[in-house]
PAZAPA-4460 file (N, C-alpha, C; in steps of 0.05 Angstrom, whole numbers, plus 32768, in hexadecimal, padded with zeros to 4 digits):
% residues 309
    n_x    n_y    n_z   ca_x   ca_y   ca_z    c_x    c_y    c_z   seq   type   mol
   80B7   84BC   8228   80C6   84BD   8245   80B7   84AA   8258     1      M     A
   80CD   849C   8268   80C4   848A   827B   80BA   8494   8294     2      G     A
   80A9   848A   82A6   80A4   8498   82BC   80B7   849D   82D1     3      K     A
   80B6   84AF   82DA   80CA   84BA   82F0   80CF   84AE   830A     4      P     A
   80E4   84A9   8317   80E9   849F   8331   80DB   84AA   8343     5      F     A
   80CE   849F   8356   80BD   84B0   836C   80C5   84A3   8389     6      R     A
   80CC   84B6   839A   80D1   84AC   83B6   80B9   849D   83C3     7      T     A
   80BF   8495   83D9   80A9   8488   83E8   8093   849D   83EF     8      I     A
   809D   84B6   83F8   8086   84CC   8402   807B   84D0   83E2     9      D     A
   8083   84D5   83CF   8079   84DC   83B1   8064   84C7   83AD    10      Q     A
   8069   84AB   83B5   8059   8497   83A8   8041   8498   83BC    11      Q     A
   8043   849F   83D4   802F   84A2   83E5   8020   84BF   83D7    12      I     A
   8028   84D3   83D8   8017   84E7   83D0   8005   84E7   83B5    13      D     A
   8014   84D4   83A2   8009   84D0   838C   7FF2   84BD   838D    14      L     A
   7FF2   84AC   839B   7FDC   8497   83A9   7FC7   84A4   83B6    15      L     A
   7FCC   84B8   83C7   7FB5   84CB   83D4   7FA9   84DD   83C1    16      E     A
   7FB8   84E7   83A9   7FAF   84F8   8397   7F96   84E6   8384    17      K     A
   7F9F   84CC   8389   7F8B   84B8   8377   7F77   84B1   838A    18      R     A
   7F72   84BB   83A1   7F5E   84B6   83B2   7F5C   84A0   83C6    19      N     A
   7F76   8495   83C5   7F7B   847E   83D8   7F84   8485   83F7    20      L     A
   7F77   847C   8408   7F7D   8482   8423   7F91   846F   8434    21      K     A
   7F9A   847A   8448   7FAC   846A   8459   7F9F   8466   8476    22      F     A
   7FA3   844F   8485   7F9B   844B   849F   7FB8   844D   84AC    23      K     A
   7FCB   844D   84A0   7FE6   844D   84B5   7FF9   8454   849D    24      D     A
   8000   846F   849B   8010   8479   8489   8031   8473   848C    25      K     A
   8035   846C   84A3   8052   8465   84AC   8056   844A   84A0    26      E     A
   8044   843A   84A8   8047   841B   849F   8046   841A   8483    27      K     A
   8038   842F   8474   8033   8425   8459   804F   8430   844C    28      A     A
   8063   8442   845C   8079   844A   8451   808F   8432   8453    29      R     A
   808F   8422   846B   809D   840C   8472   8098   83F6   845E    30      E     A
   807E   83F4   8453   8078   83E3   843A   807E   83E4   8426    31      I     A
   807A   83FC   841D   8086   840B   8405   80A1   8406   83FB    32      L     A
   80B5   8409   8410   80CC   8408   8413   80D5   83EA   840B    33      L     A
   80C4   83D8   8417   80CD   83BC   8416   80B9   83B0   83FA    34      K     A
   80AA   83BC   83EC   809E   83B5   83D6   80A3   83C3   83BE    35      N     A
   80A3   83B4   83A6   80A6   83C2   838F   8087   83D1   8389    36      N     A
   8086   83EF   8389   8074   83FA   8388   8061   83F4   836B    37      Y     A
   806D   83EE   8357   805C   83E1   833D   804D   83C8   8343    38      Y     A
   805F   83B8   8353   8054   839F   8354   8041   839A   8364    39      N     A
   803B   83A8   837D   8028   83AD   838E   800F   83BF   8383    40      L     A
   8017   83D3   837B   7FFC   83E5   8376   7FF4   83DA   835D    41      I     A
   8004   83D9   8344   7FF7   83D2   832E   7FE7   83B4   8331    42      N     A
   7FF2   83A4   8339   7FEB   8389   8343   7FD2   8382   834D    43      N     A
   7FCF   8395   8366   7FBF   838E   8376   7FA3   83A2   837E    44      Y     A
   7FA9   83B9   836F   7F96   83CF   8375   7F82   83D1   835B    45      S     A
   7F80   83C3   834A   7F75   83C5   8331   7F54   83C6   8336    46      K     A
   7F51   83B8   834A   7F34   83B3   8350   7F27   83C6   8360    47      F     A
   7F35   83DD   8365   7F2A   83F1   8379   7F26   840A   836A    48      M     A
   7F33   840B   8350   7F36   8425   8342   7F1E   8427   832A    49      I     A
   7F16   8441   8329   7EFE   844D   8319   7F06   844D   82FC    50      N     A
   7EF3   845A   82F1   7EF9   845E   82D1   7F0A   847A   82D3    51      S     A
   7F0E   8489   82E0   7F20   849E   82E7   7F3C   849C   82ED    52      F     A
   7F40   847E   82F0   7F5A   8475   8300   7F62   847F   8317    53      N     A
   7F4D   8486   8325   7F4F   848E   8340   7F41   8478   8356    54      T     A
   7F49   8479   8369   7F3F   8464   8384   7F24   8468   8386    55      Y     A
   7F0F   8457   838A   7EF5   845C   8392   7EFC   845E   83B1    56      E     A
   7EE0   846E   83B6   7EDD   8472   83D0   7EE0   845B   83E5    57      D     A
   7EEA   8460   83FC   7EEB   844A   8410   7F00   8437   8408    58      N     A
   7F19   8443   83F8   7F2F   842D   83F7   7F47   8433   8407    59      T     A
   7F52   841F   8410   7F6B   842A   8424   7F82   8417   8410    60      Y     A
   7F99   8421   841C   7FB0   8413   8412   7FB2   83FB   8422    61      F     A
   7FAB   83F8   8439   7FAC   83DF   8444   7F9A   83CD   8438    62      E     A
   7F84   83D3   8426   7F74   83BF   8418   7F85   83B4   8404    63      N     A
   7F9B   83C3   83F3   7FA8   83BA   83E0   7FB9   83A3   83EC    64      I     A
   7FC3   83A8   8406   7FD9   8392   8417   7FC5   8377   8415    65      L     A
   7FA8   837D   841A   7F9E   8364   8422   7F94   8350   8405    66      M     A
   7F92   835E   83F4   7F91   8350   83D8   7FAF   8342   83D5    67      V     A
   7FC3   8353   83DA   7FDE   8346   83D4   7FE2   832F   83E7    68      Q     A
   7FDB   832C   8400   7FDE   831C   8415   7FCB   82FF   840B    69      N     A
   7FAD   8306   83FE   7FA2   82F5   83F7   7FB1   82E2   83E0    70      L     A
   7FBB   82F4   83CB   7FC9   82E6   83BB   7FE2   82D7   83C2    71      D     A
   7FEF   82E1   83D8   8008   82CD   83DE   7FFB   82B5   83F2    72      R     A
   7FE7   82BB   83FC   7FDC   82A2   8411   7FD5   828F   83FC    73      E     A
   7FC7   8299   83E7   7FB7   8281   83D5   7FCC   8274   83C7    74      L     A
   7FE0   8282   83C1   7FFD   8270   83B7   8005   825E   83C3    75      K     A
   8005   8266   83DC   8015   8251   83F0   8003   8239   83F8    76      K     A
   7FEB   823B   83F5   7FD5   8222   83F7   7FDB   8217   83E0    77      I     A
   7FD9   8220   83C9   7FD3   8212   83AE   7FED   8202   83A9    78      L     A
   8007   8210   83B0   801C   8207   83AC   8022   81E4   83B9    79      F     A
   8013   81E7   83D6   8019   81CD   83DD   800B   81B8   83CE    80      E     A
   7FF2   81BD   83C8   7FE3   81AD   83B9   7FE7   81A5   839C    81      Y     A
   7FF9   81BE   8391   8001   81B5   8375   8015   81A8   8379    82      L     A
   802A   81A9   838B   803E   8195   8389   8038   8179   838C    83      T     A
   801E   8172   839F   801C   815A   83A0   800B   814F   838A    84      E     A
   7FFC   815E   8376   7FF2   8157   835E   8008   8153   8349    85      I     A
   801E   8161   834A   8032   815C   833B   803F   813C   833E    86      E     A
   803E   8136   8358   8049   811A   8360   8038   8104   835C    87      S     A
   801E   8109   835B   8007   80F9   835A   800C   80F1   833B    88      I     A
   800C   8104   8328   800B   8107   8310   801D   80F4   82FE    89      F     A
   803A   80FD   830D   804F   80EB   8304   804C   80CE   8308    90      K     A
   8045   80C8   8324   8047   80B1   832B   802F   80A3   8319    91      A     A
   8015   80A4   830E   8007   809D   82FF   8015   809E   82E3    92      M     A
   801F   80A8   82DB   802F   80B1   82BF   803E   8093   82BE    93      L     A
   8052   8095   82D3   8068   8084   82D2   805D   8067   82D1    94      I     A
   804B   8061   82E5   8042   8046   82E6   8036   803C   82CF    95      Y     A
   8023   804D   82C6   8016   8040   82AD   802D   803C   8294    96      E     A
   803E   804E   8290   804E   804E   827E   806A   8036   8281    97      Y     A
   806C   8035   829C   8083   801D   829E   8074   8002   829D    98      C     A
   8059   8005   82A7   804A   7FE9   82A4   8048   7FE4   8283    99      N     A
   8041   7FF5   8271   8041   7FE7   8254   805D   7FE8   8249   100      K     A
   806D   7FFA   824E   8089   7FF7   823F   809E   7FF0   8254   101      Y     A
   80A4   7FD5   8250   80B7   7FCE   8267   80D4   7FCA   8263   102      Q     A
   80DD   7FD1   8248   80FB   7FCF   8246   8109   7FE8   824C   103      E     A
   8123   7FE3   824E   8137   7FF8   8259   8134   8010   8246   104      E     A
   8133   8028   8251   8134   803F   8243   811A   8042   822F   105      Y     A
   8105   8039   8238   80EE   8037   8224   80E0   8051   821E   106      A     A
   80EA   8065   822C   80DF   8085   8227   80F4   808D   8213   107      F     A
   8105   807F   8207   8118   808D   81F3   8116   807A   81DC   108      L     A
   80FD   806C   81D9   80F2   8061   81C4   80DC   806E   81B2   109      N     A
   80E6   8076   819F   80CC   8085   8192   80B2   8079   818C   110      V     A
   80B4   8058   818A   809D   804B   8185   808E   8049   819A   111      R     A
   8091   8055   81B4   8081   804F   81C8   806F   806A   81CE   112      N     A
   8071   8078   81BA   805F   8096   81BA   804D   8098   81A6   113      Y     A
   803E   80A5   81A7   8028   80AF   818F   8031   80B2   8173   114      D     A
   802C   80A0   8160   8035   80A2   8149   8033   80BA   813C   115      K     A
   8017   80C7   8140   8010   80E0   8131   801B   80F7   813F   116      K     A
   802E   80F3   8152   8039   8109   8162   8053   8109   8163   117      N     A
   8064   80FC   8151   8082   80F5   8151   8094   810C   8159   118      L     A
   808E   8127   814B   809B   813E   814F   809E   8141   8171   119      S     A
   808A   8142   817B   8088   8141   819B   8097   812D   81A9   120      S     A
   8098   8116   819E   80A6   80FB   81AC   80C0   8101   81A4   121      A     A
   80CC   8109   818F   80EA   810F   818B   80EF   8126   819D   122      F     A
   80DF   8136   81A5   80E7   814D   81B9   80E9   8140   81D2   123      S     A
   80D9   8132   81DF   80D6   8124   81F8   80F1   8117   81FA   124      V     A
   80F6   8101   81E5   810E   80F5   81E6   8125   8103   81EB   125      I     A
   8128   811D   81D7   8143   8128   81DA   8144   8137   81F6   126      S     A
   812F   813F   8200   812C   8150   8219   8138   8134   822D   127      T     A
   812E   8121   8231   8133   810B   8244   8154   8100   8241   128      Y     A
   815D   8100   8227   8176   80FE   8221   818A   8111   822D   129      T     A
   8185   8128   8223   8194   8141   8232   819A   8144   824F   130      N     A
   817C   8137   825B   817E   8135   827B   818F   8125   8283   131      I     A
   818E   810C   8277   819F   80F1   8281   81BE   80FB   827B   132      I     A
   81BE   8101   8267   81DD   810E   825F   81EA   811F   8271   133      N     A
   81D9   8134   8279   81E0   814C   828D   81E9   8140   82A5   134      F     A
   81D1   812D   82B6   81D9   811F   82CF   81E8   810F   82D2   135      Y     A
   81EF   8100   82B8   81FF   80E5   82BC   821F   80F3   82C0   136      S     A
   8221   810C   82B3   823B   8115   82B1   8241   812D   82CA   137      N     A
   822C   8131   82DA   822F   8143   82EE   8241   8136   8305   138      D     A
   8252   814D   830C   8268   8140   8326   8258   813D   8340   139      K     A
   8242   8143   8340   8235   813D   835D   8223   8127   8359   140      K     A
   8222   8116   836E   8214   80FB   836C   81F6   8103   836B   141      A     A
   81E5   80F4   835A   81CB   80F2   8357   81BC   80DC   8349   142      N     A
   81A5   80DB   834B   8196   80BD   8345   819F   80B2   8326   143      A     A
   819B   80C9   8315   81A2   80BE   82FC   81BF   80B0   82F6   144      I     A
   81D6   80C0   8302   81EC   80B8   82FC   81EC   809D   8313   145      K     A
   81E0   8099   8329   81E5   8080   8337   81DB   8069   8325   146      H     A
   81C3   806A   831B   81B7   8053   830B   81C7   8050   82F5   147      Y     A
   81D1   8060   82E4   81E1   805D   82CE   81F9   804B   82D5   148      I     A
   8209   8058   82EA   8220   804C   82F3   821C   802A   82FC   149      N     A
   8205   8027   830E   8203   8010   831A   81ED   7FFB   830B   150      N     A
   81E0   8009   82FD   81C5   7FF9   82EB   81C4   7FF9   82CD   151      H     A
   81D6   8009   82C3   81D7   8013   82A9   81B7   8016   829E   152      N     A
   81AB   8021   82AC   818E   8027   82A1   8184   8042   82B7   153      D     A
   8174   8054   82A8   8168   8068   82B6   814C   8067   82B8   154      V     A
   8138   8054   82C9   811F   8051   82C6   8112   806C   82C8   155      P     A
   80F9   806E   82BD   80EE   8086   82B8   80E1   808C   82D3   156      L     A
   80E1   8079   82EB   80D8   8089   8308   80F1   8096   8315   157      W     A
   8105   8095   830A   811D   80A3   830F   811D   80BF   8303   158      V     A
   811C   80BA   82E6   8120   80D1   82D5   810B   80E5   82DF   159      L     A
   80F3   80DC   82E8   80DB   80EF   82EB   80E3   8106   8302   160      S     A
   80F2   80FA   830F   80FB   810D   832C   810A   8127   831E   161      N     A
   810F   8123   8302   8122   813B   82F6   8112   8149   82E1   162      F     A
   80F4   813F   82E2   80E3   8151   82CF   80D6   8165   82D7   163      L     A
   80D0   817A   82CE   80BA   818E   82D6   809E   8180   82D5   164      T     A
   808B   818E   82DF   8073   8187   82D7   8067   818E   82BB   165      L     A
   8076   819F   82B2   8072   81A3   8292   8077   8193   8283   166      G     A
   8092   818A   8289   809E   8172   8279   8090   8156   827A   167      Q     A
   8084   8150   8290   8077   813B   8297   8059   813B   8288   168      S     A
   804E   8153   8287   8036   8158   827B   803C   8153   8259   169      I     A
   8051   8160   8251   8057   815E   8236   805E   8143   822C   170      Y     A
   806A   812F   8240   806A   8113   823C   8054   8105   8239   171      F     A
   8041   8107   824A   8024   80FC   824A   8017   8104   822F   172      Y     A
   8019   811A   8228   800B   8125   820E   8016   8116   81F4   173      N     A
   8033   810E   81F3   803D   80FE   81E1   8036   80E0   81E0   174      T     A
   802A   80D4   81F7   8022   80B8   81F3   800C   80AE   81E3   175      L     A
   800C   8099   81DF   7FF4   808E   81CE   7FDA   8094   81DA   176      T     A
   7FC3   8098   81C9   7FAF   809B   81D1   7FA2   8080   81E6   177      P     A
   7FAB   806A   81E1   7F9F   8055   81F4   7FAE   8059   820E   178      T     A
   7FC7   805E   820C   7FD9   8065   8227   7FCC   807D   8239   179      L     A
   7FC4   8093   822A   7FBE   80A5   8239   7F9E   809E   8243   180      K     A
   7F90   808E   8235   7F74   8086   8242   7F77   8075   825B   181      Y     A
   7F8A   8066   8257   7F92   8054   826D   7F95   8065   8288   182      T     A
   7FA6   8075   8282   7FAC   808C   829B   7F95   8093   82A6   183      I     A
   7F85   809F   8294   7F6D   80AF   829E   7F5E   80A0   82A8   184      V     A
   7F54   8086   8299   7F45   8073   82AA   7F4B   8064   82BF   185      R     A
   7F5F   805A   82C4   7F6A   8050   82D9   7F73   8063   82F8   186      N     A
   7F78   8078   82F0   7F7D   808A   8307   7F64   80A6   830B   187      H     A
   7F64   80B4   82F4   7F51   80CB   82F7   7F36   80C6   82FA   188      I     A
   7F2E   80B3   82E8   7F12   80AD   82E9   7F0C   809D   82FF   189      N     A
   7F1C   8089   8306   7F1B   807A   8321   7F13   808A   8339   190      K     A
   7F28   80A5   833D   7F26   80B0   834F   7F0F   80C1   8352   191      N     A
   7F06   80C7   833E   7EE8   80D7   833E   7ECD   80CD   833F   192      L     A
   7ED2   80B4   833A   7EB7   80A2   8336   7EB2   8098   8352   193      S     A
   7E9B   8092   8355   7E8C   8089   8374   7E7F   8078   836B   194      S     A
   7E70   8065   8380   7E63   804E   837A   7E49   8055   836D   195      K     A
   7E40   806C   8370   7E26   8074   8362   7E2D   8083   8348   196      D     A
   7E45   8089   8342   7E49   8093   8325   7E65   8091   8318   197      K     A
   7E67   8082   8300   7E7A   8080   82F6   7E81   8096   82E0   198      I     A
   7E99   80A2   82E4   7EA3   80BB   82D8   7EBA   80AE   82C3   199      I     A
   7EB4   80B8   82AC   7EC3   80B5   8295   7ED1   80CB   8285   200      R     A
   7EE7   80D9   8292   7EF3   80F2   8289   7F01   80EF   8270   201      L     A
   7EFC   8102   825E   7F08   8100   8244   7F24   8107   8243   202      D     A
   7F31   80F5   8238   7F50   80FF   8236   7F59   8116   822C   203      V     A
   7F47   8121   8219   7F51   813D   8210   7F4B   8153   8228   204      A     A
   7F34   814F   8238   7F2B   815E   824C   7F43   815F   825E   205      V     A
   7F4D   8145   8264   7F64   8144   827E   7F79   8153   8270   206      F     A
   7F81   814F   825A   7F9A   815E   8255   7F95   8180   8253   207      S     A
   7F7C   8187   8255   7F76   81A7   8253   7F7B   81AA   8272   208      S     A
   7F73   8199   8285   7F75   819E   829E   7F90   819A   82AA   209      I     A
   7FA0   8192   829E   7FBC   818E   82A5   7FCA   81A6   829D   210      L     A
   7FC2   81AE   8282   7FD0   81CA   827B   7FC8   81DF   828E   211      E     A
   7FAD   81E1   8294   7FAA   81F9   82A6   7FB4   81F3   82C2   212      N     A
   7FB6   81DF   82CD   7FC4   81DD   82E2   7FE0   81E3   82E2   213      I     A
   7FEE   81DD   82CC   800C   81E3   82C7   800D   8200   82C9   214      R     A
   7FF8   820C   82BC   7FFA   822C   82B8   7FFA   8235   82D5   215      Q     A
   7FE3   822D   82E3   7FE5   8238   8303   7FFE   8231   8312   216      I     A
   8008   821A   8314   8023   820D   831B   8034   8226   8315   217      R     A
   8039   822D   8301   8053   8242   82F3   804F   8256   8306   218      N     A
   8036   8262   8301   802D   827C   830E   8037   827A   832A   219      V     A
   802E   8269   833A   8035   8263   8358   8051   8266   835B   220      V     A
   805E   8252   834B   8078   824A   8352   808F   8261   834E   221      A     A
   8086   8277   833A   8097   8290   832F   808A   82A2   8341   222      H     A
   807A   82A1   8358   806D   82B2   8365   8062   82CE   8359   223      N     A
   8058   82C3   8341   804B   82DC   8332   802F   82E0   833C   224      N     A
   801F   82EF   8330   8009   82F7   833C   7FEF   82E2   8336   225      R     A
   7FE5   82DA   8344   7FC9   82C6   833E   7FB3   82D1   833E   226      L     A
   7FAE   82E9   834C   7F98   82F0   8347   7F91   8303   832E   227      I     A
   7F79   82FA   8323   7F73   8302   8305   7F7C   82F6   82F3   228      N     A
   7F8D   82DE   82FB   7F99   82CD   82EA   7F83   82B6   82D6   229      F     A
   7F85   82B7   82BE   7F75   82A5   82AE   7F86   8293   829F   230      K     A
   7F7B   8270   82A0   7F8D   8262   828F   7F84   8263   8273   231      C     A
   7F95   8259   8262   7F8A   8258   8245   7F75   8249   823E   232      K     A
   7F6C   8233   824C   7F5F   821E   8242   7F44   8221   8254   233      N     A
   7F30   8226   8240   7F16   8223   824F   7F08   8209   8251   234      N     A
   7F0B   81F6   8265   7F06   81DE   8263   7EEF   81D7   825F   235      I     A
   7EE4   81BE   8253   7ECD   81B9   8250   7EBB   81B6   8264   236      K     A
   7EA3   81BA   826A   7E96   81BA   8287   7E93   819B   8288   237      Y     A
   7E9D   8194   82A6   7E94   8180   82AD   7E8A   817D   82CD   238      I     A
   7E6F   8177   82CC   7E61   8173   82E1   7E6B   8170   82FB   239      N     A
   7E7A   8154   82FE   7E86   814B   8316   7E9B   8162   8322   240      E     A
   7EA5   816B   8309   7EC4   817C   8313   7EB4   8198   8315   241      L     A
   7EAA   81A4   8308   7EA5   81C2   830E   7E8E   81C9   831D   242      H     A
   7E7A   81B9   831B   7E64   81C3   832B   7E5C   81DE   832E   243      N     A
   7E5B   81EC   831A   7E58   820B   8318   7E4C   8210   8300   244      Q     A
   7E40   822D   82FD   7E30   8233   82E4   7E44   822E   82C7   245      D     A
   7E32   821F   82B6   7E42   8215   829E   7E4A   822F   828F   246      K     A
   7E3D   8248   8295   7E42   825C   8286   7E5E   8269   828B   247      R     A
   7E67   8264   82A6   7E7B   8275   82B2   7E97   8267   82A4   248      E     A
   7EAB   8279   82A8   7EC6   8271   8299   7ED2   825C   82AC   249      S     A
   7EDD   824A   829A   7EEE   8234   82AB   7F09   8233   82A5   250      R     A
   7F16   8250   82A3   7F2E   8256   82A3   7F3B   8265   82BA   251      Q     A
   7F29   8266   82CF   7F32   8273   82EB   7F42   825F   82F7   252      T     A
   7F4C   826E   830F   7F5E   825F   8324   7F4C   824A   832F   253      V     A
   7F2E   8254   8339   7F1F   8244   8348   7F14   822F   833A   254      Y     A
   7F0F   822F   8321   7F07   8218   830A   7F21   8206   8305   255      S     A
   7F38   820C   830A   7F4D   81FA   8309   7F52   81ED   8324   256      T     A
   7F4D   81FB   8332   7F47   81EF   8354   7F35   81D7   8353   257      I     A
   7F1F   81DE   8349   7F0B   81C8   8346   7F14   81AC   833F   258      L     A
   7F28   81AF   8329   7F2F   8198   8318   7F45   8188   8328   259      T     A
   7F4F   8193   8342   7F5C   8186   8351   7F51   8169   835E   260      F     A
   7F38   816D   835A   7F2D   8150   8361   7F33   8138   8353   261      K     A
   7F3D   813F   833C   7F46   812A   832D   7F5D   8117   8338   262      C     A
   7F6C   8128   834E   7F82   811A   835B   7F82   8116   837B   263      F     A
   7F6C   8122   8382   7F68   811E   83A1   7F51   810D   83AC   264      F     A
   7F4D   8100   83BB   7F39   80FB   83C5   7F25   810E   83D3   265      N     A
   7F0C   8104   83DF   7EF8   8119   83EA   7F03   8125   8402   266      I     A
   7F10   811A   8413   7F17   8127   8429   7F2E   8138   8425   267      I     A
   7F46   8131   8415   7F55   8140   840D   7F4F   815D   83FB   268      E     A
   7F3D   8159   83EF   7F34   8170   83E1   7F20   8182   83F3   269      Y     A
   7F0C   8177   8405   7F01   8185   8418   7F19   8198   8425   270      T     A
   7F29   818A   842F   7F3F   819A   8440   7F49   81AF   8431   271      N     A
   7F50   81AB   8415   7F59   81C4   8403   7F40   81D8   8407   272      L     A
   7F29   81D2   83FD   7F13   81E1   83FF   7F0C   81F3   8419   273      K     A
   7F13   81E4   842B   7F0A   81F4   8446   7F21   820B   844E   274      D     A
   7F3D   8204   8446   7F51   8214   8448   7F49   822C   8439   275      R     A
   7F41   822C   841E   7F3A   823F   840A   7F22   8253   8416   276      L     A
   7F12   8245   841E   7EF9   824F   842A   7F03   8266   8442   277      V     A
   7F13   8257   844F   7F1A   826B   846B   7F29   8283   8460   278      L     A
   7F40   8280   8450   7F48   8296   8446   7F3B   82A9   8434   279      L     A
   7F28   82A2   8424   7F18   82B7   8415   7EFD   82C4   842E   280      I     A
   7EFA   82B5   8438   7EE3   82C3   844F   7EF5   82D6   845F   281      E     A
   7F0E   82D5   846A   7F1C   82E5   8478   7F22   82FF   8465   282      K     A
   7F28   82FA   844F   7F30   830E   8439   7F19   8322   843A   283      F     A
   7EFF   8312   8431   7EE9   831F   842C   7EE0   8336   8441   284      Y     A
   7EE2   8323   845A   7ED9   8337   8473   7EEB   834D   847A   285      N     A
   7F02   8347   8476   7F16   8361   8477   7F1A   8377   846A   286      S     A
   7F0B   8373   844E   7F10   838E   843F   7EF9   839B   8444   287      M     A
   7EFE   83B7   8443   7EF4   83D1   844D   7EDC   83D4   8434   288      D     A
   7EDD   83CC   841F   7EC8   83D1   8407   7EC5   83B2   83FC   289      N     A
   7EAC   83AB   8400   7EA9   838F   83FB   7EA3   838A   83DE   290      K     A
   7E9E   83A1   83CF   7EA0   839E   83AF   7EB9   8399   83A6   291      N     A
   7ECF   83A4   83B3   7EE7   839F   83A7   7EF3   8380   83AB   292      H     A
   7EEA   8376   83C9   7EF0   835E   83D1   7EE1   834D   83BF   293      A     A
   7EC8   8350   83B2   7EB9   833B   839E   7EC4   833C   8387   294      T     A
   7ECD   8355   837A   7EE0   8358   8361   7EF8   8344   8363   295      K     A
   7F04   8348   8376   7F1F   8335   8379   7F17   8316   8377   296      V     A
   7F05   830F   8386   7EFF   82F3   838B   7EF2   82E8   8373   297      L     A
   7EE4   82FA   8363   7ED7   82F1   8347   7EEB   82F2   8333   298      N     A
   7F03   8303   8335   7F1A   82FD   8325   7F25   82E1   8329   299      S     A
   7F25   82D5   833C   7F2E   82BA   8342   7F1B   82A4   8341   300      L     A
   7F03   82AF   833C   7EEC   8298   8331   7EDC   8293   8348   301      G     A
   7EE5   8298   8363   7ED4   828F   837D   7EBD   829B   8375   302      F     A
   7EA3   8286   837F   7E8B   828E   8380   7E82   8297   8396   303      P     A
   7E71   82AC   8398   7E6D   82BA   83B2   7E5C   82AA   83CE   304      S     A
   7E54   8293   83C2   7E44   827E   83D8   7E62   8274   83EA   305      E     A
   7E7D   8277   83E1   7E93   826C   83EF   7E95   827D   8409   306      L     A
   7E94   8296   8407   7E9A   82AA   841A   7E85   82B9   8422   307      Y     A
   7E69   82BA   8418   7E56   82CA   8421   7E42   82B6   842B   308      L     A
   7E41   82B6   844D   7E32   82A4   845C   7E19   82AF   8462   309      K     A
***
């Protein structure tokens, strides 16, 4: 038998029976009317519950809202930077591919892909063909239709605007090892290196980084819960990127944010870090129970030195 429907007052009564306190019960009623109970309570209060499935002492409904707000504000910041990463990645990918393969519709030629990964290459070609066919027959004006009608060609830099980040990453993974290394060497390693130290990031590591970024991008874009999210790839430790305890998981949101250094210069990355520090400091200081705040921030991978001064 499924769980019964509960009115707002019944929801509040249930939460009080589980030892949750309210600073403003009338405001809480308004919030519960505008928020799905399951999404709010189950998603954001798990760090405040003891082994008896009741709330630990000194836990308020307003604290749950603070966790929800942290999740929301963090996604806003990351969306801005993830959008820029997508643009940067597509630009470097297109530049190196088009520089190597300059014939028309080069991306539809299976010989321009990794011979050991032909099934993926055919998948890419099929996807791109379908995209071109769809937009060329679209009644509305678009860039693909314009280039076919006026130039009898659709350059990759035009097609890329119709590709998702996931499709672009899949495309990258089907390229020849030589071309993948060229992209990493000319763009990622060049960006990470300095006068004092030359960085040579492994192609396989970069593919893992891209996949974790894609996963975070999907969570953010679909407005799913980011707190406690773990990426699939525990990326190989790279000192210049991670700068953290090697024993720690590199599947967290924070460890993925650290890999943003692949795409941004020092000033841009420092700006991101400063914004994140302000956000998590404000969250930590506003929480009534600091242990709860620490659990939330740990689930994201944020080290305590970022918010404990």
